[in-house]
C-alpha positions in Angstrom: 77.0 89.6 102.1 78.5 89.3 98.7 76.8 88.1 95.5 78.3 86.7 92.3 78.3 90.1 90.6 80.6 91.5 93.4 83.0 88.6 93.0 83.1 89.1 89.2 83.7 92.8 89.5 86.5 92.3 92.0 88.1 89.7 89.7 87.8 92.0 86.6 89.5 94.9 88.5 92.1 92.7 90.3 90.8 93.7 93.7 91.7 91.8 96.9 88.7 90.9 99.1 88.6 90.5 102.9 85.8 88.1 103.9 84.7 88.0 107.5 81.7 87.7 109.8 80.3 91.2 109.9 77.8 90.2 112.6 80.6 89.1 115.0 81.0 91.6 117.9 84.0 93.9 117.2 85.0 92.2 113.9 84.9 95.4 111.8 86.9 97.4 114.4 89.4 94.6 114.7 90.0 94.4 111.0 90.4 98.2 110.8 93.0 97.9 113.6 94.9 95.3 111.5 93.9 92.1 113.2 94.1 89.0 111.1 90.5 88.0 111.0 88.6 86.2 108.2 90.0 85.2 104.8 91.8 87.4 102.3 91.5 86.5 98.6 93.1 87.9 95.5 92.5 87.4 91.8 96.0 88.4 90.8 96.7 90.6 87.8 95.5 90.3 84.2 98.1 87.6 83.5 96.9 85.6 86.5 99.9 86.4 88.7 99.2 86.6 92.4 100.7 89.3 94.5 103.6 88.3 96.8 102.6 86.8 100.1 
């Protein structure tokens, strides 16, 4: 679960986020193993530039 404050802090510090269903069986393990599950977001840098894909 993520609230608006978490989103704002991530944006202010230019942190990427990985949003996924934590209740899904094996989801956290799969992400730690590098599986492409969920949605990744990025706020870019201070000038609004996004990191390379």
